[in-house]
C-alpha positions as CSV (number, residue, x, y, z in Angstrom):
1,X,-9.2,17.8,-11.9
2,X,-5.8,17.7,-11.3
3,X,-2.8,14.9,-12.8
4,X,-1.4,12.3,-10.5
5,X,2.1,11.6,-10.7
6,X,4.1,8.4,-9.6
7,X,7.3,10.1,-8.3
8,X,8.5,7.4,-5.5
9,X,8.5,3.6,-5.3
10,X,9.5,1.5,-2.5
11,X,9.7,-1.9,-2.3
12,X,10.3,-4.3,0.6
13,X,9.3,-8.1,-1.6
14,X,9.8,-11.7,-1.8
15,X,11.3,-10.5,-5.2
16,X,14.0,-8.0,-3.5
17,X,14.4,-5.3,-1.2
18,X,14.8,-2.9,-3.5
19,X,13.0,-1.4,-6.4
20,X,15.9,-2.8,-9.3
21,X,16.4,-6.5,-7.7
22,X,12.4,-6.7,-8.0
23,X,12.0,-5.8,-11.7
24,X,15.5,-7.5,-12.6
25,X,13.7,-10.9,-10.7
26,X,10.4,-10.2,-12.3
27,X,11.5,-9.7,-15.9
28,X,13.8,-12.5,-15.4
29,X,10.8,-14.8,-14.2
30,X,12.5,-16.1,-11.2
31,X,10.3,-17.8,-8.7
32,X,10.5,-16.4,-5.1
33,X,8.2,-19.4,-3.8
34,X,10.0,-22.1,-1.5
35,X,9.3,-24.3,1.1
36,X,9.3,-22.8,4.5
37,X,11.4,-23.5,7.1
38,X,9.9,-23.2,10.3
39,X,9.7,-25.4,13.5
40,X,5.8,-25.6,12.5
41,X,5.9,-26.2,8.6
42,X,5.8,-29.5,8.6
43,X,1.9,-29.5,10.1
44,X,1.1,-27.9,6.7
45,X,-0.4,-29.9,4.0
46,X,2.1,-27.8,1.6
47,X,4.2,-25.8,3.4
48,X,5.2,-23.2,0.4
49,X,5.6,-19.2,0.9
50,X,7.4,-16.3,-0.9
51,X,9.4,-14.7,1.6
52,X,10.8,-11.1,1.9
53,X,14.4,-11.6,2.8
54,X,14.5,-8.5,5.5
55,X,15.7,-8.5,8.7
56,X,13.9,-6.0,11.2
57,X,17.2,-5.6,13.6
58,X,19.0,-4.0,10.4
59,X,16.4,-0.9,10.2
60,X,15.8,-0.4,14.0
61,X,17.1,-0.1,16.9
62,X,15.8,-2.8,19.8
63,X,13.9,-0.6,21.7
64,X,12.1,0.6,18.2
65,X,11.7,-2.7,17.7
66,X,10.0,-4.1,20.6
67,X,7.5,-1.9,19.4
68,X,7.0,-3.3,15.4
69,X,5.0,-6.3,13.8
70,X,6.6,-7.3,11.2
71,X,4.2,-5.9,9.2
72,X,5.0,-2.1,10.2
73,X,8.4,-2.6,10.0
74,X,8.1,-3.7,6.3
75,X,5.9,-0.7,5.8
76,X,8.5,1.6,7.1
77,X,10.9,0.4,5.5
78,X,9.3,1.0,2.2
79,X,8.1,4.2,2.6
80,X,11.8,5.2,3.5
81,X,13.0,4.3,0.1
82,X,10.1,5.6,-1.4
83,X,10.5,9.0,-0.3
84,X,14.2,9.1,-0.9
85,X,13.5,8.0,-4.8
86,X,11.0,11.0,-4.7
87,X,13.6,12.8,-3.7
88,X,11.7,15.0,-1.6
89,X,12.6,18.0,0.9
90,X,10.5,17.1,3.7
91,X,11.5,20.6,5.5
92,X,9.6,22.0,2.8
93,X,6.4,20.2,2.7
94,X,3.4,21.1,4.0
95,X,2.8,18.5,7.0
96,X,-1.1,18.8,7.0
97,X,-1.4,18.5,3.0
98,X,0.4,15.2,2.9
99,X,-1.5,11.9,3.5
100,X,-1.1,8.6,4.5
101,X,-3.3,5.7,2.9
102,X,-1.9,2.2,3.6
103,X,-3.6,-1.1,3.0
104,X,-3.2,-4.7,5.2
105,X,-5.6,-7.2,5.2
106,X,-4.2,-9.0,8.2
107,X,-2.4,-6.8,10.0
108,X,-0.2,-7.4,12.8
109,X,-0.7,-11.3,12.5
110,X,2.4,-12.4,13.7
111,X,1.8,-10.6,17.1
112,X,-1.5,-11.8,17.3
113,X,-0.8,-15.3,16.3
114,X,2.5,-14.9,18.9
115,X,-0.1,-13.9,22.1
116,X,-2.4,-17.0,21.2
117,X,0.2,-19.4,21.5
118,X,1.6,-17.4,24.6
119,X,-1.7,-17.7,26.7
120,X,-3.2,-20.8,25.0
121,X,-0.2,-23.4,24.6
122,X,2.2,-22.3,26.8
123,X,0.2,-21.2,29.5
124,X,1.9,-17.6,29.9
125,X,-0.4,-15.3,32.2
126,X,0.4,-12.2,29.9
127,X,1.5,-11.1,26.4
128,X,3.8,-8.5,25.2
129,X,3.1,-5.0,26.9
130,X,2.7,-3.6,23.1
131,X,0.5,-6.4,21.7
132,X,-2.4,-4.4,21.3
133,X,-0.2,-1.6,19.4
134,X,1.6,-4.1,17.4
135,X,-1.2,-6.0,16.2
136,X,-3.9,-3.0,15.3
137,X,-4.1,-2.8,11.9
138,X,-3.7,0.9,11.3
139,X,-0.6,0.5,12.8
140,X,1.7,0.8,9.8
141,X,0.0,3.9,8.4
142,X,0.3,5.5,12.1
143,X,4.1,4.6,12.2
144,X,4.7,6.4,8.9
145,X,3.1,9.1,9.8
146,X,4.8,9.4,13.0
147,X,8.7,8.6,11.0
148,X,7.6,11.7,9.0
149,X,5.7,14.1,11.0
150,X,3.0,14.1,9.0
151,X,-0.4,15.2,10.3
152,X,-2.7,15.2,6.7
153,X,-4.9,12.3,6.7
154,X,-4.0,9.2,7.8
155,X,-6.2,5.9,6.5
156,X,-5.9,2.5,6.8
157,X,-7.8,0.1,4.3
158,X,-8.9,-3.2,4.9
159,X,-10.6,-5.3,2.2
160,X,-8.4,-8.2,1.8
161,X,-6.9,-8.7,-1.1
162,X,-7.7,-5.2,-2.8
163,X,-6.6,-3.2,0.0
164,X,-3.7,-1.6,-1.1
165,X,-5.3,-1.0,-4.7
166,X,-8.0,0.7,-2.6
167,X,-5.3,2.6,-0.8
168,X,-3.7,3.6,-3.9
169,X,-7.0,4.6,-5.5
170,X,-8.4,6.4,-2.6
171,X,-5.4,8.4,-2.4
172,X,-5.5,9.1,-6.2
173,X,-9.4,10.9,-5.5
174,X,-7.9,13.2,-2.8
175,X,-4.8,14.3,-4.8
176,X,-7.1,14.6,-8.0
177,X,-9.7,16.9,-6.0
178,X,-6.7,19.0,-4.2
179,X,-7.6,18.2,-1.2
180,X,-3.7,16.9,-0.5
181,X,-0.8,17.9,-2.7
182,X,1.3,14.7,-1.9
183,X,0.3,11.0,-0.8
184,X,2.3,7.9,1.3
185,X,-0.1,5.3,-0.4
186,X,0.3,1.2,-0.6
187,X,0.5,-2.0,1.0
188,X,2.3,-4.3,3.8
189,X,1.5,-7.8,4.6
190,X,3.4,-10.4,7.1
191,X,0.7,-13.2,7.1
192,X,3.5,-15.8,7.8
193,X,2.2,-17.2,11.1
194,X,1.2,-21.1,11.9
195,X,-2.2,-19.9,12.9
196,X,-3.0,-18.0,9.7
197,X,-1.5,-20.3,7.2
198,X,-3.6,-23.1,9.0
199,X,-6.6,-21.1,8.6
200,X,-6.1,-20.5,4.8
201,X,-5.4,-24.0,4.3
202,X,-8.9,-25.0,5.6
203,X,-10.5,-22.8,2.9
204,X,-9.1,-25.3,0.0
205,X,-7.1,-22.2,-1.5
206,X,-3.1,-23.1,-1.0
207,X,-1.5,-24.7,-4.0
208,X,0.1,-28.1,-3.7
209,X,3.7,-28.5,-4.1
210,X,4.8,-29.3,-8.0
211,X,6.5,-32.5,-7.9
212,X,9.3,-31.3,-9.8
213,X,9.9,-27.7,-8.5
214,X,8.6,-26.2,-5.6
215,X,9.2,-22.7,-6.9
216,X,6.6,-23.3,-9.8
217,X,4.0,-24.1,-7.6
218,X,1.6,-21.4,-8.1
219,X,0.2,-21.6,-12.0
220,X,-2.2,-18.8,-12.4
221,X,-4.3,-19.5,-15.6
222,X,-2.9,-23.5,-16.1
223,X,-5.2,-26.4,-16.7
224,X,-3.3,-27.9,-13.5
225,X,-3.6,-25.0,-11.3
226,X,-4.0,-25.7,-7.7
227,X,-4.2,-22.3,-6.0
228,X,-2.3,-19.5,-4.4
229,X,1.1,-19.5,-2.4
230,X,1.1,-16.5,0.5
231,X,3.8,-14.2,0.5
232,X,4.7,-11.1,2.7
233,X,5.8,-7.8,1.7
234,X,5.4,-3.9,1.0
235,X,4.8,-1.6,-1.7
236,X,4.7,1.8,-1.1
237,X,4.1,4.7,-3.8
238,X,4.5,8.5,-3.7
239,X,2.0,10.3,-5.6
240,X,1.7,14.0,-6.1
241,X,0.1,16.8,-7.8
242,X,1.5,16.8,-11.5
243,X,2.4,20.5,-11.6
244,X,4.0,19.9,-8.2
245,X,6.3,17.5,-9.4
246,X,7.3,19.4,-12.7
247,X,8.2,22.1,-10.6
248,X,10.2,20.4,-8.3
249,X,11.8,18.4,-11.4
250,X,10.7,15.1,-9.9
251,X,11.5,12.5,-11.7
252,X,8.0,10.9,-13.0
253,X,7.9,7.3,-13.0
254,X,4.3,7.2,-13.8
255,X,1.1,8.6,-14.1
256,X,-1.8,7.1,-12.4
257,X,-5.0,7.7,-14.6
258,X,-7.9,5.8,-13.5
259,X,-9.6,4.0,-10.2
260,X,-13.1,1.6,-10.2
261,X,-14.5,0.0,-6.8
262,X,-17.5,-2.4,-7.4
263,X,-18.2,-4.9,-4.8
264,X,-20.1,-8.3,-5.7
265,X,-22.2,-8.5,-3.3
266,X,-23.3,-12.3,-4.0
267,X,-20.9,-14.6,-1.8
268,X,-18.2,-14.4,0.6
269,X,-15.5,-15.9,-1.2
270,X,-17.3,-16.9,-4.8
271,X,-15.8,-13.9,-7.5
272,X,-19.0,-13.1,-10.1
273,X,-17.8,-11.7,-13.7
274,X,-20.5,-8.8,-12.9
275,X,-18.3,-7.8,-10.0
276,X,-15.2,-7.8,-11.7
277,X,-16.2,-6.1,-15.1
278,X,-17.9,-3.3,-13.1
279,X,-14.9,-2.2,-11.5
280,X,-12.9,-2.4,-14.8
281,X,-15.4,-0.4,-16.1
282,X,-15.5,2.3,-13.4
283,X,-11.8,2.7,-13.8
284,X,-11.7,3.4,-17.4
285,X,-14.8,6.1,-16.5
286,X,-13.2,7.3,-13.7
287,X,-10.3,8.9,-16.0
288,X,-12.6,9.2,-19.4
289,X,-10.1,6.5,-20.8
290,X,-11.1,4.9,-23.6
291,X,-11.2,1.0,-23.9
292,X,-9.0,1.0,-26.7
293,X,-5.7,2.7,-24.2
294,X,-5.3,-0.2,-22.2
295,X,-2.1,-1.9,-23.6
296,X,-1.3,-4.5,-20.9
297,X,-3.2,-5.8,-18.1
298,X,-1.8,-6.9,-14.6
299,X,-4.2,-9.7,-13.5
300,X,-5.3,-10.4,-10.1
301,X,-4.3,-13.9,-11.1
302,X,-4.2,-16.1,-8.1
303,X,-3.9,-19.4,-9.6
304,X,-6.9,-20.7,-7.9
305,X,-9.5,-22.3,-10.1
306,X,-12.8,-19.7,-9.4
307,X,-10.4,-16.8,-9.9
308,X,-8.7,-17.0,-12.9
309,X,-11.8,-18.7,-15.0
310,X,-13.7,-15.9,-13.7
311,X,-11.2,-13.2,-14.3
312,X,-10.5,-14.3,-17.7
313,X,-14.3,-13.8,-18.6
314,X,-14.3,-10.7,-16.9
315,X,-11.5,-9.1,-19.2
316,X,-13.6,-10.5,-22.1
317,X,-16.9,-8.6,-20.8
318,X,-15.2,-5.4,-21.0
319,X,-12.7,-5.8,-23.8
320,X,-14.9,-8.0,-26.7
321,X,-12.9,-9.4,-29.3
322,X,-10.1,-6.9,-28.5
323,X,-9.5,-9.0,-25.1
324,X,-7.7,-11.6,-27.3
325,X,-5.2,-8.9,-28.2
326,X,-4.4,-7.0,-24.7
327,X,-1.3,-9.1,-23.4
328,X,-2.1,-10.3,-19.6
329,X,0.8,-10.6,-17.0
330,X,0.4,-12.6,-13.5
331,X,3.3,-12.3,-11.4
332,X,2.0,-13.8,-8.0
333,X,3.3,-17.0,-10.2
334,X,6.6,-15.7,-8.7
335,X,5.8,-13.3,-5.9
336,X,3.2,-15.4,-4.5
337,X,0.0,-13.8,-2.9
338,X,0.9,-10.7,-0.7
339,X,-2.9,-10.4,0.2
340,X,-3.6,-6.6,1.4
341,X,-0.2,-5.6,-0.3
342,X,-0.4,-7.3,-3.6
343,X,-2.1,-4.1,-5.6
344,X,0.6,-1.8,-4.9
345,X,3.1,-4.2,-5.7
346,X,1.8,-5.3,-9.0
347,X,1.0,-2.1,-10.3
348,X,4.5,-0.7,-9.4
349,X,6.4,-3.7,-10.9
350,X,4.4,-3.5,-14.0
351,X,5.0,0.2,-14.5
352,X,9.0,-0.4,-13.9
353,X,8.5,-2.9,-16.6
354,X,6.5,-0.4,-18.9
355,X,9.4,2.2,-18.6
356,X,11.5,-0.5,-20.1
357,X,9.6,-1.4,-22.5
358,X,8.9,-5.0,-21.1
359,X,5.8,-7.0,-20.5
360,X,6.2,-9.1,-17.6
361,X,5.7,-12.8,-17.8
362,X,3.3,-15.3,-16.3
363,X,5.6,-18.0,-15.4
364,X,4.5,-21.8,-14.8
365,X,2.1,-21.8,-17.6
366,X,2.9,-24.7,-19.8
367,X,-0.7,-25.3,-21.1
368,X,-3.7,-22.9,-20.5
369,X,-7.1,-24.3,-19.4
370,X,-9.8,-24.4,-21.5
371,X,-11.4,-21.4,-20.8
372,X,-8.2,-19.3,-19.9
373,X,-7.7,-18.7,-23.4
374,X,-6.0,-14.7,-23.7
375,X,-2.7,-13.9,-23.9
376,X,-1.0,-14.3,-20.4
377,X,2.3,-13.5,-21.8
378,X,3.8,-17.2,-20.8
379,X,6.8,-18.1,-19.4
380,X,9.2,-15.7,-20.6
381,X,9.2,-11.8,-21.0
382,X,7.7,-9.7,-23.7
383,X,10.3,-7.2,-25.2
384,X,9.5,-4.0,-27.2
385,X,5.9,-4.6,-27.3
386,X,5.1,-0.8,-27.2
387,X,2.9,-1.0,-24.1
388,X,2.5,2.3,-22.2
389,X,-0.5,1.5,-20.5
390,X,-1.8,-0.9,-17.6
391,X,-5.1,-1.8,-15.8
392,X,-4.0,-3.3,-12.9
393,X,-6.8,-6.0,-11.1
394,X,-7.6,-6.8,-7.5
395,X,-10.0,-8.9,-6.7
396,X,-10.9,-10.0,-2.7
397,X,-12.6,-12.3,-0.5
398,X,-15.8,-10.2,0.7
399,X,-15.8,-9.2,-3.0
400,X,-14.4,-5.8,-3.0
401,X,-12.9,-5.0,-6.3
402,X,-10.7,-2.5,-6.6
403,X,-9.0,-1.6,-10.4
404,X,-5.8,1.0,-11.3
405,X,-5.2,2.3,-14.7
406,X,-1.8,3.8,-14.7
407,X,0.9,5.2,-17.9
408,X,4.2,4.9,-18.3
409,X,3.9,7.8,-21.0
410,X,4.9,11.1,-20.2
411,X,7.3,10.1,-17.4
């Protein structure tokens, strides 16, 4: 089996529009969660979101922009960053040996929402000519392939909140088995539309606003946690065969070691300890990784009552007594829940921090819940911890659990 190197990272996120800015804000625990300022935000019970400071007109000319939903804009911008970071000479690549693997939970939600409003509220007789092309779920991956003339496998994964982790894991499998030489993999999400947010609100999963500070409204593992906060953004990674990366003198930012997948198969929204633990064990088995080799965990950590308690129990199920000695970080507290893009953003931030010998903090955790009793690196980053490996958890409505294991060692 081939080793898989991470050689490029592109981030367009609420924490910043570059790798460096996003990492600095993650380490500093600076929350990007704010009150939404939209014409309809007053109609939300808690008008909170984590928005990317991204303006499509700065990246695309008007004719191109008219064909791109925000979800594709974010993905294309992040992919450009990742490829530039990897310092690839695309002209020398065998284009049929490069794959594109992108996860998104809601696809072109803004286009869909706008079309419905035009038809049903405003009485328009037609919608934008490119509405289907903008709203389709595979648009981000398709546009990346078109922009870079890549004729290898081009795949979209939509497994709700585990979409990006699945996309990265499936890319890893194809690289590991030698089916491709290089993969552009990650996720993109732009769900901050009125209809989408009202739908999430109806599920009673969104956080209530913190009375002292709206930025502190998402509180993973805390006794007073009240739910998640939606975010938007894209995170794209360049993965390639380890030997090829060495031969071309690439800067290797990490190594992807394992990938596990499982399904709860019990309830459409309620997670299970057994399902999450199964995915963690599968990730360890896939790379023949000992449980003792995991130095840190990037938690799914949504801030919802059910998820945080179940995830804590699942970590204990897999690691036993050692679970209490493994630092667990939950960065959704500051960048929000990017749904189908979360898994890519979180493993990227975790690996970048490990390269600096830093464990990212779980912010707004003042008093942990009684059944959330692990080491969650509360309130501030931990330096000089000596951690080199991370297990990154992504769990989803529908019950699809995806877990990635990566290392900064040897990079």
